[in-house]
PASEBA-1860 file (N, C-alpha, C; in nm, 3 decimals):
! residues 192
1> MRLFSVLL> -0.474/1.134/-4.914/-0.556/1.182/-4.773/-0.542/1.064/-4.707 ~ -0.572/0.991/-4.748/-0.555/0.833/-4.668/-0.430/0.794/-4.572 ~ -0.329/0.835/-4.669/-0.171/0.834/-4.609/-0.166/0.931/-4.496 ~ -0.213/1.061/-4.518/-0.166/1.196/-4.425/-0.266/1.162/-4.284 ~ -0.372/1.086/-4.299/-0.456/0.960/-4.165/-0.365/0.915/-4.154 ~ -0.326/0.835/-4.201/-0.203/0.710/-4.111/-0.092/0.803/-4.051 ~ -0.107/0.880/-4.126/0.114/0.947/-4.063/0.057/1.012/-3.934 ~ -0.064/1.078/-3.958/-0.112/1.158/-3.814/-0.177/1.061/-3.722
9> CFPLFMAL> -0.217/0.976/-3.744/-0.233/0.839/-3.603/-0.085/0.779/-3.571 ~ -0.018/0.763/-3.661/0.071/0.726/-3.594/0.141/0.711/-3.522 ~ 0.209/0.854/-3.456/0.263/0.901/-3.368/0.183/0.863/-3.204 ~ 0.043/0.860/-3.233/-0.062/0.829/-3.151/-0.072/0.724/-3.095 ~ -0.057/0.606/-3.222/-0.063/0.461/-3.185/0.080/0.405/-3.097 ~ 0.205/0.475/-3.153/0.294/0.460/-3.085/0.345/0.479/-2.986 ~ 0.266/0.589/-2.928/0.311/0.663/-2.819/0.185/0.575/-2.731 ~ 0.091/0.538/-2.739/-0.001/0.428/-2.669/0.067/0.310/-2.653
17> ALAACSQK> 0.121/0.235/-2.752/0.154/0.110/-2.753/0.297/0.099/-2.665 ~ 0.409/0.206/-2.633/0.464/0.244/-2.579/0.457/0.241/-2.434 ~ 0.353/0.314/-2.421/0.298/0.329/-2.277/0.222/0.167/-2.226 ~ 0.189/0.124/-2.277/0.121/-0.001/-2.288/0.235/-0.154/-2.257 ~ 0.362/-0.080/-2.341/0.485/-0.172/-2.300/0.529/-0.136/-2.157 ~ 0.586/-0.004/-2.111/0.606/0.018/-2.011/0.486/-0.009/-1.891 ~ 0.401/-0.012/-1.913/0.331/-0.052/-1.804/0.344/-0.215/-1.815 ~ 0.335/-0.296/-1.893/0.348/-0.412/-1.864/0.477/-0.459/-1.796
25> QAKIIGET> 0.559/-0.385/-1.832/0.757/-0.453/-1.757/0.673/-0.407/-1.565 ~ 0.654/-0.306/-1.569/0.676/-0.229/-1.425/0.556/-0.311/-1.311 ~ 0.461/-0.354/-1.414/0.324/-0.416/-1.368/0.288/-0.365/-1.269 ~ 0.331/-0.224/-1.321/0.199/-0.124/-1.175/0.090/-0.098/-1.215 ~ -0.031/-0.087/-1.129/-0.168/-0.108/-1.228/-0.221/-0.047/-1.072 ~ -0.296/0.093/-1.115/-0.404/0.146/-1.023/-0.543/0.165/-1.004 ~ -0.611/0.143/-0.919/-0.768/0.110/-0.941/-0.828/0.170/-0.761 ~ -0.926/0.246/-0.794/-1.006/0.281/-0.698/-1.155/0.170/-0.674
33> FTRGECSA> -1.138/0.180/-0.544/-1.262/0.083/-0.501/-1.368/0.165/-0.395 ~ -1.460/0.192/-0.461/-1.574/0.245/-0.399/-1.645/0.217/-0.303 ~ -1.745/0.292/-0.243/-1.778/0.196/-0.171/-1.968/0.108/-0.236 ~ -1.963/0.114/-0.313/-2.042/-0.021/-0.366/-1.980/-0.112/-0.384 ~ -1.899/-0.070/-0.430/-1.809/-0.217/-0.427/-1.768/-0.348/-0.328 ~ -1.764/-0.283/-0.232/-1.750/-0.342/-0.091/-1.780/-0.268/0.016 ~ -1.821/-0.369/0.083/-1.889/-0.322/0.253/-1.755/-0.257/0.298 ~ -1.815/-0.198/0.419/-1.694/-0.115/0.528/-1.593/-0.240/0.584
41> RTCLVDAN> -1.679/-0.330/0.576/-1.622/-0.457/0.654/-1.510/-0.510/0.613 ~ -1.484/-0.545/0.466/-1.420/-0.621/0.378/-1.352/-0.492/0.302 ~ -1.350/-0.413/0.253/-1.317/-0.339/0.200/-1.156/-0.317/0.155 ~ -1.099/-0.306/0.301/-0.975/-0.316/0.339/-0.896/-0.456/0.239 ~ -0.968/-0.549/0.333/-0.906/-0.680/0.258/-0.930/-0.726/0.119 ~ -1.051/-0.705/0.085/-1.036/-0.716/-0.082/-0.958/-0.641/-0.152 ~ -0.915/-0.510/-0.110/-0.817/-0.448/-0.181/-0.683/-0.491/-0.176 ~ -0.637/-0.538/-0.057/-0.503/-0.609/-0.002/-0.486/-0.740/-0.053
49> YRAANVMV> -0.581/-0.801/-0.099/-0.588/-0.884/-0.171/-0.559/-0.886/-0.312 ~ -0.663/-0.822/-0.369/-0.638/-0.782/-0.493/-0.472/-0.758/-0.513 ~ -0.478/-0.652/-0.497/-0.329/-0.615/-0.469/-0.175/-0.707/-0.473 ~ -0.200/-0.819/-0.388/-0.100/-0.909/-0.395/-0.162/-1.027/-0.539 ~ -0.265/-1.056/-0.503/-0.275/-1.111/-0.664/-0.214/-1.073/-0.815 ~ -0.269/-0.921/-0.807/-0.170/-0.849/-0.898/-0.046/-0.859/-0.920 ~ 0.023/-0.848/-0.803/0.156/-0.860/-0.818/0.212/-0.986/-0.817 ~ 0.159/-1.076/-0.785/0.210/-1.238/-0.812/0.234/-1.229/-0.991
57> DALEEVLV> 0.160/-1.159/-1.080/0.177/-1.195/-1.194/0.332/-1.168/-1.239 ~ 0.344/-1.044/-1.157/0.520/-0.959/-1.225/0.601/-1.081/-1.111 ~ 0.583/-1.115/-0.998/0.644/-1.190/-0.910/0.701/-1.338/-0.967 ~ 0.605/-1.400/-1.048/0.595/-1.510/-1.097/0.770/-1.518/-1.218 ~ 0.737/-1.402/-1.250/0.844/-1.399/-1.359/0.987/-1.353/-1.342 ~ 0.962/-1.307/-1.196/1.088/-1.277/-1.158/1.147/-1.407/-1.031 ~ 1.072/-1.389/-0.917/1.114/-1.523/-0.817/1.064/-1.699/-0.887 ~ 1.114/-1.751/-0.830/1.053/-1.889/-0.780/0.933/-1.928/-0.673
65> EGDGIIIS> 0.864/-2.032/-0.707/0.773/-2.080/-0.533/0.888/-2.118/-0.408 ~ 0.885/-2.041/-0.325/0.949/-2.067/-0.194/1.004/-1.944/-0.184 ~ 1.044/-1.876/-0.258/1.113/-1.756/-0.252/1.073/-1.663/-0.169 ~ 1.149/-1.632/-0.038/1.155/-1.514/0.112/1.117/-1.408/0.042 ~ 0.992/-1.316/0.111/0.985/-1.207/0.093/0.956/-1.097/0.188 ~ 1.070/-1.045/0.215/1.062/-0.989/0.359/0.911/-0.887/0.382 ~ 0.856/-0.890/0.452/0.755/-0.783/0.475/0.792/-0.684/0.535 ~ 0.767/-0.553/0.526/0.770/-0.478/0.632/0.652/-0.336/0.636
73> DFIYLGDP> 0.652/-0.259/0.744/0.553/-0.190/0.777/0.539/-0.110/0.673 ~ 0.415/-0.066/0.617/0.381/0.094/0.507/0.370/0.213/0.602 ~ 0.436/0.238/0.564/0.490/0.443/0.597/0.390/0.538/0.545 ~ 0.324/0.612/0.684/0.236/0.682/0.652/0.335/0.776/0.591 ~ 0.287/0.875/0.474/0.343/1.000/0.397/0.345/1.105/0.508 ~ 0.210/1.089/0.547/0.186/1.270/0.637/0.293/1.267/0.748 ~ 0.340/1.171/0.809/0.437/1.169/0.912/0.495/1.017/0.946 ~ 0.568/0.993/0.889/0.666/0.893/0.865/0.698/0.783/0.970
81> SKESTLGK> 0.748/0.928/1.080/0.778/0.873/1.219/0.686/0.788/1.265 ~ 0.542/0.800/1.223/0.436/0.789/1.321/0.372/0.624/1.297 ~ 0.357/0.571/1.354/0.360/0.418/1.348/0.198/0.389/1.348 ~ 0.114/0.312/1.284/-0.036/0.308/1.288/-0.072/0.135/1.279 ~ -0.199/0.087/1.368/-0.212/-0.044/1.299/-0.225/-0.082/1.192 ~ -0.269/0.055/1.077/-0.308/-0.008/0.914/-0.113/-0.023/0.880 ~ -0.059/0.087/0.908/0.035/0.035/0.858/0.142/-0.087/0.877 ~ 0.034/-0.183/0.991/0.104/-0.299/1.017/0.015/-0.415/0.954
89> LIPEQISS> -0.114/-0.357/0.904/-0.249/-0.461/0.905/-0.220/-0.464/0.745 ~ -0.163/-0.385/0.644/-0.140/-0.356/0.499/-0.114/-0.514/0.473 ~ 0.021/-0.478/0.506/0.124/-0.604/0.463/0.108/-0.757/0.498 ~ 0.032/-0.736/0.617/0.028/-0.840/0.660/-0.092/-0.909/0.555 ~ -0.171/-0.827/0.578/-0.296/-0.903/0.467/-0.257/-0.941/0.301 ~ -0.153/-0.893/0.256/-0.077/-0.893/0.123/-0.009/-1.029/0.177 ~ 0.054/-1.069/0.270/0.187/-1.127/0.269/0.086/-1.256/0.312 ~ -0.003/-1.283/0.387/-0.133/-1.406/0.366/-0.152/-1.456/0.209
97> KLAQHGFN> -0.166/-1.345/0.148/-0.232/-1.373/0.012/-0.088/-1.404/-0.085 ~ 0.010/-1.374/-0.057/0.158/-1.430/-0.114/0.214/-1.528/-0.061 ~ 0.159/-1.555/0.022/0.192/-1.734/0.092/0.094/-1.849/0.008 ~ -0.068/-1.814/-0.005/-0.150/-1.879/-0.063/-0.080/-1.926/-0.254 ~ 0.000/-1.785/-0.271/0.051/-1.793/-0.380/0.200/-1.877/-0.397 ~ 0.221/-1.979/-0.301/0.355/-2.022/-0.267/0.492/-1.966/-0.251 ~ 0.437/-1.799/-0.229/0.592/-1.762/-0.185/0.602/-1.787/-0.047 ~ 0.743/-1.732/0.028/0.726/-1.751/0.195/0.768/-1.607/0.241
105> PVSKRLAN> 0.683/-1.589/0.248/0.658/-1.406/0.341/0.745/-1.363/0.443 ~ 0.813/-1.325/0.474/0.894/-1.339/0.636/0.892/-1.223/0.702 ~ 0.825/-1.189/0.801/0.786/-1.050/0.897/0.953/-1.018/0.942 ~ 0.995/-0.899/0.928/1.092/-0.887/1.007/1.052/-0.863/1.150 ~ 0.909/-0.827/1.189/0.881/-0.775/1.321/0.896/-0.872/1.382 ~ 0.880/-1.036/1.339/0.818/-1.172/1.428/0.999/-1.201/1.445 ~ 1.054/-1.174/1.379/1.250/-1.225/1.401/1.272/-1.199/1.517 ~ 1.342/-1.274/1.579/1.376/-1.258/1.745/1.476/-1.121/1.747
113> PDEAQTEV> 1.447/-1.054/1.825/1.503/-0.944/1.817/1.643/-0.914/1.909 ~ 1.677/-1.043/1.949/1.817/-1.071/2.027/1.871/-1.103/1.936 ~ 1.865/-1.144/1.782/1.927/-1.167/1.687/1.940/-1.063/1.613 ~ 1.973/-0.924/1.642/1.979/-0.829/1.533/2.066/-0.864/1.398 ~ 2.178/-0.941/1.421/2.278/-0.999/1.323/2.236/-1.081/1.234 ~ 2.122/-1.124/1.257/2.129/-1.281/1.154/2.016/-1.158/1.046 ~ 2.100/-1.223/0.948/2.010/-1.200/0.829/1.890/-1.284/0.789 ~ 1.744/-1.190/0.796/1.646/-1.259/0.735/1.623/-1.332/0.609
121> PGKARLVG> 1.559/-1.445/0.581/1.625/-1.474/0.411/1.492/-1.406/0.331 ~ 1.575/-1.368/0.241/1.521/-1.315/0.111/1.537/-1.308/0.034 ~ 1.481/-1.311/-0.117/1.512/-1.211/-0.263/1.449/-1.099/-0.262 ~ 1.367/-1.052/-0.205/1.262/-0.948/-0.226/1.185/-0.889/-0.082 ~ 1.172/-0.718/-0.154/1.116/-0.719/-0.002/0.985/-0.635/-0.058 ~ 0.840/-0.653/0.043/0.739/-0.584/0.045/0.697/-0.451/0.100 ~ 0.768/-0.319/0.021/0.730/-0.189/0.091/0.628/-0.176/0.074 ~ 0.579/-0.052/0.111/0.453/0.051/0.081/0.432/0.167/0.194
129> SYTTAYDV> 0.354/0.283/0.127/0.302/0.371/0.210/0.131/0.376/0.219 ~ 0.126/0.508/0.300/-0.008/0.532/0.263/-0.052/0.690/0.308 ~ -0.129/0.732/0.223/-0.170/0.865/0.277/-0.317/0.877/0.248 ~ -0.378/0.972/0.343/-0.522/1.035/0.362/-0.552/1.147/0.252 ~ -0.645/1.180/0.227/-0.750/1.266/0.151/-0.836/1.280/0.289 ~ -0.960/1.381/0.211/-1.061/1.418/0.282/-1.137/1.248/0.319 ~ -1.180/1.231/0.246/-1.262/1.100/0.279/-1.190/0.994/0.190 ~ -1.077/0.967/0.188/-0.992/0.893/0.066/-0.882/0.842/0.117
137> LYVNARVI> -0.807/0.755/0.159/-0.684/0.649/0.132/-0.635/0.630/-0.013 ~ -0.545/0.662/0.019/-0.439/0.632/-0.088/-0.338/0.492/-0.047 ~ -0.284/0.412/-0.114/-0.220/0.303/-0.124/-0.103/0.277/-0.214 ~ -0.025/0.259/-0.224/0.073/0.255/-0.272/0.194/0.099/-0.236 ~ 0.171/-0.037/-0.253/0.271/-0.134/-0.227/0.311/-0.183/-0.346 ~ 0.463/-0.210/-0.310/0.578/-0.237/-0.393/0.631/-0.399/-0.365 ~ 0.701/-0.442/-0.452/0.789/-0.532/-0.409/0.939/-0.539/-0.480 ~ 1.033/-0.526/-0.405/1.132/-0.444/-0.450/1.277/-0.579/-0.475
145> RLKDSAVI> 1.328/-0.592/-0.535/1.440/-0.709/-0.580/1.550/-0.647/-0.465 ~ 1.599/-0.739/-0.390/1.724/-0.709/-0.303/1.868/-0.680/-0.363 ~ 1.875/-0.733/-0.467/2.048/-0.683/-0.509/2.044/-0.567/-0.619 ~ 1.946/-0.527/-0.664/1.964/-0.429/-0.722/1.877/-0.323/-0.725 ~ 1.769/-0.343/-0.573/1.682/-0.213/-0.564/1.564/-0.214/-0.646 ~ 1.529/-0.327/-0.768/1.465/-0.295/-0.851/1.323/-0.325/-0.815 ~ 1.211/-0.224/-0.888/1.078/-0.285/-0.831/1.091/-0.345/-0.951 ~ 0.996/-0.450/-0.874/0.983/-0.603/-0.967/0.820/-0.577/-0.975
153> AGYDYELP> 0.728/-0.562/-0.838/0.569/-0.585/-0.891/0.547/-0.444/-0.795 ~ 0.419/-0.377/-0.848/0.382/-0.265/-0.757/0.228/-0.222/-0.788 ~ 0.161/-0.220/-0.720/-0.043/-0.172/-0.689/0.003/-0.044/-0.653 ~ -0.115/0.004/-0.653/-0.170/0.164/-0.633/-0.331/0.172/-0.599 ~ -0.385/0.165/-0.502/-0.508/0.169/-0.485/-0.572/0.289/-0.425 ~ -0.683/0.310/-0.402/-0.731/0.391/-0.302/-0.880/0.347/-0.265 ~ -0.901/0.403/-0.136/-1.030/0.361/-0.069/-1.151/0.413/0.002 ~ -1.244/0.395/0.012/-1.334/0.515/0.040/-1.251/0.505/0.240
161> ASSNLRAL> -1.286/0.605/0.282/-1.236/0.625/0.458/-1.358/0.578/0.512 ~ -1.390/0.464/0.552/-1.507/0.395/0.609/-1.455/0.423/0.753 ~ -1.577/0.460/0.841/-1.528/0.436/1.015/-1.448/0.339/1.030 ~ -1.458/0.243/1.028/-1.305/0.103/1.042/-1.233/0.173/1.007 ~ -1.182/0.224/0.865/-1.063/0.215/0.839/-1.005/0.359/0.925 ~ -1.073/0.457/0.953/-1.056/0.574/1.018/-0.967/0.518/1.140 ~ -1.038/0.421/1.218/-0.988/0.372/1.326/-0.869/0.348/1.345 ~ -0.809/0.304/1.241/-0.658/0.199/1.227/-0.556/0.330/1.217
169> IPGVWGDA> -0.587/0.449/1.245/-0.513/0.556/1.209/-0.581/0.680/1.303 ~ -0.572/0.674/1.408/-0.649/0.783/1.493/-0.600/0.909/1.446 ~ -0.645/1.007/1.440/-0.569/1.133/1.491/-0.566/1.201/1.338 ~ -0.584/1.157/1.241/-0.524/1.164/1.085/-0.655/1.268/1.054 ~ -0.765/1.217/1.024/-0.881/1.277/0.983/-0.957/1.382/1.069 ~ -0.880/1.396/1.190/-0.965/1.505/1.258/-1.038/1.431/1.369 ~ -1.123/1.327/1.361/-1.199/1.274/1.411/-1.119/1.207/1.550 ~ -1.009/1.175/1.585/-0.942/1.156/1.699/-0.835/1.186/1.781
177> GLDPTVKT> -0.782/1.161/1.837/-0.681/1.235/1.928/-0.657/1.361/1.978 ~ -0.821/1.398/1.977/-0.803/1.547/2.089/-0.790/1.474/2.234 ~ -0.724/1.607/2.308/-0.723/1.547/2.463/-0.787/1.648/2.540 ~ -0.955/1.547/2.602/-1.040/1.641/2.626/-0.969/1.735/2.759 ~ -1.078/1.821/2.818/-0.984/1.924/2.881/-1.121/1.987/2.994 ~ -1.144/1.926/3.138/-1.257/1.974/3.225/-1.184/2.073/3.329 ~ -1.267/2.196/3.270/-1.219/2.329/3.394/-1.271/2.287/3.570 ~ -1.199/2.293/3.654/-1.223/2.285/3.784/-1.231/2.334/3.861
185> AFSTAARR> -1.211/2.484/3.813/-1.175/2.557/3.923/-1.243/2.717/3.843 ~ -1.334/2.797/3.889/-1.339/2.907/3.788/-1.273/2.993/3.884 ~ -1.241/3.096/3.820/-1.151/3.247/3.850/-1.292/3.389/3.885 ~ -1.302/3.416/3.992/-1.397/3.482/4.047/-1.388/3.627/3.950 ~ -1.272/3.654/3.921/-1.205/3.780/3.898/-1.261/3.796/3.761 ~ -1.332/3.713/3.699/-1.342/3.692/3.569/-1.489/3.773/3.529 ~ -1.573/3.731/3.656/-1.729/3.791/3.654/-1.713/3.954/3.659 ~ -1.627/3.997/3.727/-1.645/4.167/3.766/-1.674/4.235/3.644
END
């Protein structure tokens, strides 16, 4: 009976072990931040700093201190052509924390636009996306090695949609972006 129990549990144990190994190699971790864990004013900063701290563990295995990481704006999955303050703010906050860990974040936005042919120095690129649900913001951040496009670090997280967060991407939650109209003349024909 004991042998039967071991044989029955062995495939489950192996599946869990393989899942743990694959998670460790990719270093992609997810987390949910609730309203109780962070205030409306600091939740975004806390989450972005935590994303950077978690990704640093994987980056230190592949990059060395001082290596350049090109910072890209995060895209909104609901409309990739739409730029938002949030799409610029998230990577800027993550890059600040990466700099504190000794990496060299380089923003393409800050490069001289007249020098379009100038290559931005870097061995990796920070990319990401975000999308919204009813009262939640989902964020995905990844660092991709430039030479082979491999994801070398990643972090997924979700945040409660506070009023401050909603203001960073107006029109998405239906709470902004409407053009008010005012009637300045009334038709007398409608009254008859």
